[in-house]
BATIVEX-244996 format. One record per residue (C-alpha): x, y, z. Coordinates in nm, 3 decimals, padded with zeros to 5 digits. Layout:
! residues N
REC       X       Y       Z
REC       X       Y       Z
...
END
This chain:
! residues 344
REC       X       Y       Z
REC  00.922  01.596  01.445
REC  01.041  01.498  01.753
REC  01.314  01.121  01.786
REC  01.045  00.993  02.088
REC  00.725  01.017  01.758
REC  00.989  00.900  01.508
REC  01.032  00.522  01.683
REC  00.693  00.497  01.774
REC  00.575  00.532  01.439
REC  00.817  00.341  01.322
REC  00.786  00.073  01.543
REC  00.440  00.108  01.424
REC  00.477  00.038  01.059
REC  00.699 -00.236  01.140
REC  00.504 -00.442  01.395
REC  00.490 -00.768  01.206
REC  00.911 -00.767  01.262
REC  00.876 -00.737  01.586
REC  00.554 -00.960  01.593
REC  00.783 -01.221  01.430
REC  01.084 -01.167  01.670
REC  00.864 -01.245  01.944
REC  00.690 -01.515  01.815
REC  01.033 -01.698  01.689
REC  01.188 -01.659  02.068
REC  00.897 -01.811  02.196
REC  00.893 -02.122  01.945
REC  01.287 -02.163  02.028
REC  01.223 -02.241  02.368
REC  00.822 -02.430  02.327
REC  00.841 -02.605  01.974
REC  01.101 -02.883  01.930
REC  01.332 -02.880  01.686
REC  01.214 -02.533  01.512
REC  01.540 -02.347  01.499
REC  01.700 -02.601  01.316
REC  01.860 -02.479  00.995
REC  01.632 -02.766  00.788
REC  01.368 -02.634  00.942
REC  01.385 -02.263  00.887
REC  01.490 -02.351  00.488
REC  01.148 -02.544  00.525
REC  00.969 -02.249  00.668
REC  01.104 -02.014  00.362
REC  01.009 -02.261  00.128
REC  00.671 -02.375  00.193
REC  00.581 -01.965  00.218
REC  00.723 -01.882 -00.090
REC  00.387 -01.935 -00.276
REC  00.140 -01.746 -00.029
REC  00.349 -01.531  00.010
REC  00.327 -01.381 -00.406
REC -00.056 -01.397 -00.310
REC  00.011 -01.207  00.023
REC  00.212 -00.929 -00.228
REC -00.075 -00.961 -00.534
REC -00.361 -00.895 -00.180
REC -00.128 -00.649 -00.078
REC -00.062 -00.400 -00.335
REC -00.392 -00.427 -00.449
REC -00.499 -00.336 -00.134
REC -00.299 -00.028 -00.125
REC -00.426  00.122 -00.403
REC -00.777  00.127 -00.224
REC -00.919 -00.216 -00.344
REC -00.892 -00.611 -00.352
REC -00.903 -00.886 -00.540
REC -01.064 -01.222 -00.460
REC -00.979 -01.393 -00.819
REC -00.630 -01.481 -00.747
REC -00.687 -01.811 -00.535
REC -00.806 -01.906 -00.908
REC -00.547 -01.749 -01.144
REC -00.267 -01.949 -00.913
REC -00.417 -02.245 -01.124
REC -00.584 -02.099 -01.437
REC -00.273 -01.965 -01.550
REC -00.048 -02.241 -01.551
REC -00.352 -02.498 -01.639
REC -00.435 -02.262 -01.972
REC -00.051 -02.276 -02.069
REC  00.002 -02.642 -01.977
REC -00.313 -02.757 -02.211
REC -00.145 -02.536 -02.483
REC  00.191 -02.733 -02.507
REC  00.041 -03.060 -02.404
REC -00.332 -03.095 -02.590
REC -00.439 -02.798 -02.775
REC -00.091 -02.712 -02.948
REC  00.101 -03.010 -02.860
REC  00.458 -02.994 -02.950
REC  00.444 -02.677 -03.074
REC  00.535 -02.478 -02.744
REC  00.846 -02.500 -02.594
REC  00.829 -02.546 -02.194
REC  01.003 -02.163 -02.168
REC  00.723 -02.005 -02.401
REC  00.531 -02.192 -02.157
REC  00.649 -02.008 -01.839
REC  00.604 -01.675 -02.019
REC  00.240 -01.773 -02.153
REC  00.156 -01.848 -01.766
REC  00.225 -01.484 -01.676
REC  00.068 -01.343 -01.976
REC -00.254 -01.557 -01.871
REC -00.274 -01.424 -01.530
REC -00.134 -01.054 -01.623
REC -00.522 -01.080 -01.881
REC -00.715 -01.172 -01.629
REC -00.564 -00.913 -01.387
REC -00.618 -00.652 -01.679
REC -01.010 -00.815 -01.758
REC -01.072 -00.671 -01.381
REC -00.849 -00.364 -01.389
REC -01.062 -00.247 -01.666
REC -01.422 -00.341 -01.550
REC -01.307 -00.229 -01.214
REC -01.147  00.077 -01.328
REC -01.354  00.202 -01.607
REC -01.703  00.039 -01.568
REC -01.732  00.087 -01.199
REC -01.787 -00.268 -01.118
REC -01.776 -00.296 -00.748
REC -01.390 -00.452 -00.685
REC -01.534 -00.741 -00.446
REC -01.797 -00.910 -00.658
REC -01.603 -00.830 -00.995
REC -01.296 -01.002 -00.791
REC -01.580 -01.278 -00.653
REC -01.687 -01.412 -01.001
REC -01.380 -01.413 -01.162
REC -01.291 -01.607 -00.844
REC -01.600 -01.885 -00.899
REC -01.554 -01.857 -01.313
REC -01.186 -01.937 -01.320
REC -01.228 -02.232 -01.062
REC -01.520 -02.383 -01.311
REC -01.369 -02.341 -01.584
REC -01.003 -02.513 -01.416
REC -01.231 -02.806 -01.309
REC -01.376 -02.836 -01.632
REC -01.037 -02.855 -01.775
REC -00.855 -02.995 -01.590
REC -01.021 -03.308 -01.456
REC -00.735 -03.446 -01.353
REC -00.364 -03.374 -01.269
REC -00.099 -03.273 -01.613
REC  00.196 -03.463 -01.593
REC  00.476 -03.499 -01.597
REC  00.603 -03.141 -01.651
REC  00.933 -03.030 -01.819
REC  01.222 -02.953 -01.561
REC  01.193 -02.607 -01.682
REC  00.863 -02.541 -01.611
REC  00.935 -02.669 -01.262
REC  01.283 -02.549 -01.213
REC  01.170 -02.215 -00.976
REC  00.942 -02.433 -00.792
REC  01.141 -02.729 -00.766
REC  01.498 -02.673 -00.823
REC  01.770 -02.637 -00.521
REC  02.092 -02.480 -00.495
REC  02.398 -02.424 -00.293
REC  02.281 -02.518  00.078
REC  02.023 -02.715 -00.015
REC  01.860 -02.404 -00.076
REC  01.529 -02.402 -00.293
REC  01.546 -02.185 -00.577
REC  01.193 -02.042 -00.493
REC  01.361 -01.849 -00.190
REC  01.601 -01.657 -00.356
REC  01.354 -01.551 -00.636
REC  01.067 -01.391 -00.386
REC  01.298 -01.202 -00.229
REC  01.406 -01.067 -00.524
REC  01.062 -00.959 -00.653
REC  00.987 -00.856 -00.286
REC  01.298 -00.626 -00.315
REC  01.274 -00.533 -00.694
REC  00.837 -00.419 -00.588
REC  01.010 -00.225 -00.214
REC  01.211 -00.059 -00.457
REC  00.926  00.035 -00.769
REC  00.704  00.139 -00.449
REC  00.956  00.375 -00.210
REC  01.181  00.507 -00.504
REC  00.980  00.557 -00.800
REC  00.721  00.817 -00.974
REC  00.573  00.523 -01.021
REC  00.555  00.357 -00.718
REC  00.441  00.739 -00.546
REC  00.100  00.741 -00.758
REC  00.046  00.420 -00.677
REC  00.048  00.474 -00.302
REC -00.086  00.833 -00.342
REC -00.420  00.644 -00.521
REC -00.487  00.388 -00.223
REC -00.510  00.693  00.045
REC -00.685  00.958 -00.163
REC -00.842  00.862 -00.507
REC -01.018  01.232 -00.570
REC -00.697  01.406 -00.410
REC -00.490  01.238 -00.646
REC -00.698  01.249 -00.938
REC -00.726  01.689 -00.923
REC -00.367  01.654 -00.883
REC -00.297  01.477 -01.180
REC -00.238  01.139 -01.148
REC -00.434  00.899 -01.418
REC -00.574  00.681 -01.145
REC -00.795  00.416 -01.358
REC -00.424  00.371 -01.502
REC -00.305  00.261 -01.156
REC -00.645  00.063 -01.053
REC -00.538 -00.124 -01.367
REC -00.133 -00.148 -01.317
REC -00.257 -00.313 -00.951
REC -00.482 -00.562 -01.104
REC -00.247 -00.638 -01.389
REC  00.039 -00.694 -01.112
REC -00.159 -00.900 -00.906
REC -00.236 -01.084 -01.158
REC  00.099 -01.214 -01.301
REC  00.175 -01.225 -00.930
REC -00.077 -01.478 -00.859
REC  00.035 -01.621 -01.204
REC  00.401 -01.690 -01.034
REC  00.237 -01.855 -00.730
REC  00.128 -02.081 -00.994
REC  00.438 -02.179 -01.150
REC  00.607 -02.187 -00.783
REC  00.315 -02.445 -00.657
REC  00.350 -02.633 -01.018
REC  00.668 -02.780 -00.967
REC  00.698 -02.787 -00.576
REC  00.387 -03.063 -00.621
REC  00.531 -03.149 -00.984
REC  00.209 -03.117 -01.159
REC -00.083 -02.912 -01.212
REC -00.420 -02.947 -01.022
REC -00.790 -02.813 -01.043
REC -00.752 -02.752 -00.647
REC -00.405 -02.553 -00.642
REC -00.451 -02.217 -00.421
REC -00.815 -02.337 -00.314
REC -00.883 -02.145  00.032
REC -00.584 -01.934 -00.012
REC -00.731 -01.588 -00.076
REC -00.821 -01.545  00.276
REC -00.527 -01.617  00.432
REC -00.307 -01.361  00.192
REC -00.594 -01.067  00.356
REC -00.440 -01.200  00.667
REC -00.056 -01.182  00.519
REC -00.084 -00.823  00.408
REC -00.264 -00.677  00.699
REC -00.075 -00.827  00.916
REC  00.243 -00.716  00.700
REC  00.134 -00.344  00.713
REC -00.104 -00.240  00.438
REC -00.458 -00.150  00.588
REC -00.799 -00.225  00.455
REC -00.879  00.191  00.385
REC -00.615  00.196  00.154
REC -00.237  00.374  00.110
REC -00.077  00.201  00.366
REC  00.198 -00.074  00.350
REC  00.553 -00.223  00.176
REC  00.647 -00.475  00.020
REC  00.883 -00.554  00.238
REC  00.618 -00.530  00.528
REC  00.424 -00.829  00.361
REC  00.721 -01.034  00.352
REC  00.669 -01.017  00.708
REC  00.309 -01.105  00.723
REC  00.344 -01.434  00.474
REC  00.640 -01.564  00.715
REC  00.443 -01.561  01.002
REC  00.152 -01.698  00.874
REC  00.421 -01.966  00.735
REC  00.591 -02.004  01.116
REC  00.264 -02.014  01.250
REC  00.184 -02.306  01.062
REC  00.527 -02.533  01.113
REC  00.450 -02.498  01.451
REC  00.133 -02.604  01.516
REC  00.207 -02.896  01.232
REC  00.560 -02.923  01.502
REC  00.341 -02.946  01.789
REC  00.099 -03.206  01.634
REC -00.217 -02.992  01.664
REC -00.527 -03.122  01.546
REC -00.581 -03.013  01.140
REC -00.949 -02.902  01.276
REC -00.762 -02.638  01.518
REC -00.479 -02.568  01.244
REC -00.813 -02.435  01.025
REC -00.936 -02.221  01.340
REC -00.634 -02.080  01.413
REC -00.634 -01.978  01.055
REC -00.995 -01.815  01.093
REC -00.832 -01.601  01.465
REC -00.484 -01.480  01.225
REC -00.781 -01.352  00.989
REC -00.978 -01.164  01.325
REC -00.605 -01.071  01.452
REC -00.532 -00.937  01.146
REC -00.818 -00.710  01.171
REC -00.813 -00.550  01.498
REC -00.406 -00.516  01.442
REC -00.557 -00.240  01.135
REC -00.805 -00.128  01.349
REC -00.566 -00.033  01.650
REC -00.298  00.012  01.478
REC -00.470  00.301  01.285
REC -00.583  00.426  01.571
REC -00.286  00.442  01.744
REC -00.147  00.671  01.481
REC -00.392  00.862  01.456
REC -00.394  00.947  01.848
REC  00.019  00.971  01.853
REC  00.017  01.234  01.523
REC -00.320  01.395  01.727
REC -00.134  01.451  02.062
REC  00.211  01.612  01.848
REC -00.021  01.847  01.675
REC -00.186  01.970  02.032
REC  00.186  01.951  02.118
REC  00.258  02.194  01.839
REC -00.044  02.439  01.879
REC  00.048  02.486  02.221
REC  00.349  02.567  02.242
REC  00.283  02.805  01.908
REC  00.036  03.012  02.143
REC  00.271  03.024  02.450
REC  00.558  03.168  02.241
REC  00.300  03.411  02.114
REC  00.194  03.496  02.518
REC  00.601  03.561  02.570
REC  00.588  03.793  02.256
REC  00.273  04.017  02.356
REC  00.455  04.009  02.698
REC  00.792  04.127  02.641
REC  00.577  04.375  02.395
END
């Protein structure tokens, strides 16, 4: 493959980082105090929760499906864990066990979604939509008022700070993204995972257990949503029934901006991190510029629309470039055959 085409495909696959660089430079000029150390740390910190949801959504999109339930899992998982520790079994569950219960609840909800979608054939949109509504209703019933105070161990990930006044949440999130990037890019499981999303039928014929991959996608999605719940609970020092409300649509925008495709089989965790950071930068920039809250909401809707357009345009450009390269190869091959016949 020619180097020029390789560069073009590389830029297409990493378009999010080009957009981030351009957006950053623009805000350095027009937004006061945007490029200060404290504000940059603030952007990373406030992107941490959304980045977990973007990664969760992105991984399910790579498998070719979607998960609407993650925003409710964000509140449901820590809510159930804390109710167990403080109300249903008071004094019998320590904070560290409570963290594991939170993750386990997220995994179980994901397993429930995955089994019904992969084994029974329920439509993923309807399955995850029903869970979104059902879990939110349960949370509203069980947690009518905020649960607080929370143990320091439980809030550590979302509240503690380290050297340089950097929130612990930032390295935690970065490590999670790096781990998933390594798994998808350099392990057999990752190759099977991406292949399932790219062409499920061909993957099944070639021996991949595609149902198992789908179930894993939703289990991982549930765990990541529970991690987002841990970070949210830590940041606000309590658990409320409104946690995560309205975040699922932006998770789609972040995942698509980061390179995931609605068609499945595409995207990388590091690209999704870029998508989450761009959402955080835009929100931060609008706040610093004093934009009206209603317009911020409208901007979020525009971002979702923009993400869909970028996904379609990126796919068309990629197909066009690959088609042009294929045509060049065919013409070159025909020319060589003509020359050989002329010599003969």
